[in-house]
N, C-alpha and C positions, 0 to 999 in steps of 0.2 A: 504494500500500500504506500508506494512512494508519494510523498507530498500530501498524504492524508493522515487521518488519525484513527486509531482503533477505538477510542472512547471519548465521549464528551459528557460533561456534567451540565445539565440544563436547569436553569432557574425559571420557574413558572410564575407568570402574572396573568391571572385569568386563563385564557386558552392559548396564550402566546408564551413561547419559551425563548430564552437567550442562553447561548453557550457561555459558561463562566469558567470552565476548566477543560483541559484535554489531557491526553497521555503525555504531553510535554511538560506538564506541571509536576513539581516534586511531591505534591500531596496526593497524587493518584498513582495507583499501581495496577498494571495489567499483567496477570500471570496466566500463561497458556501452557498446557501440558497435554501430551498424547496419553489417552487413558486406555486405548486398546489398539494394537496393531497386530493383526492376525492374517493368516492365509485362509481365504474362503474357497472351498473346493467346488467352484462352478465350472461345469463343462463348457467348452472343451479344455480350457486351461484354468488353473487356480489363479485367483487375483488377490492382491494385498488390499485389505480394508483397514481403515484407521478411523478412530473416533478421538476427538479431543474435547477438552473442557477449559473454559476460561473463567477466571475469577477476577473481578474488578473490585478494588478497595479504594475508598476515598477517605483519607485522614483529614477530617474537616478542620481547617484552621479556625482559631478564635475570631479572626477578622471576617469570616463569612457571615453574611446577614441571615438571620432566621427567615424561614420561608418554605415554599414548596419546591422540591427538586426531583429530578429523575436522572438516571444514568443510561446512556445510549452506547451500544457496542456496534461497530461496523467491521465487517470481515468478508472473507471470500471462502466459499465452499468449493472444494476441488473434487470432481467425480471423474471416473474413467469407465467408459462403456465396455461391454464385453468384446467389442471389436477393437478396443485399444484407443479410442478417441477420448482425449482429456478435455473436459470443459470446466471453466472457472466461473462461478456465479456469485455476484455480490449479495450480501444479506445485511439486515439491520435488526437488532434486538433491543428492547428497552425494558427497564425496570418499571415497576409501578411508581407512581408519584409518592414521595415521602416528605415528611416534615423535618426540617432542621430547627432545633430549639437550642437554647443555651446548654441544656443537659445532654443532648445527643450530638456527639462530635465524630462518629465514625460510621461509615456505611460500607458493607461488603455484600456483594450479590452477584 
């Protein structure tokens, strides 16, 4: 994802959001791990299948205004057909909206 970001932190005002953090900020962590990489015996040839899992953590600084936030993850899914053709498809996932208060200063999801 050259020139793009894997994650954004969005602050909501009504139905409008504004990006307030990205994976370039020191208080966000994007942790990606392969959770399963196995050989699937599909005829005529076995193929390698992989699953991965991402964890996003935002260590919320004291300077962040209380309010409604969400975390958005952008990525690419890579698939290979039985004929050997590889396709790469962009996807986006989002957390539910959550409240940041003086007492809550970390979100992991």
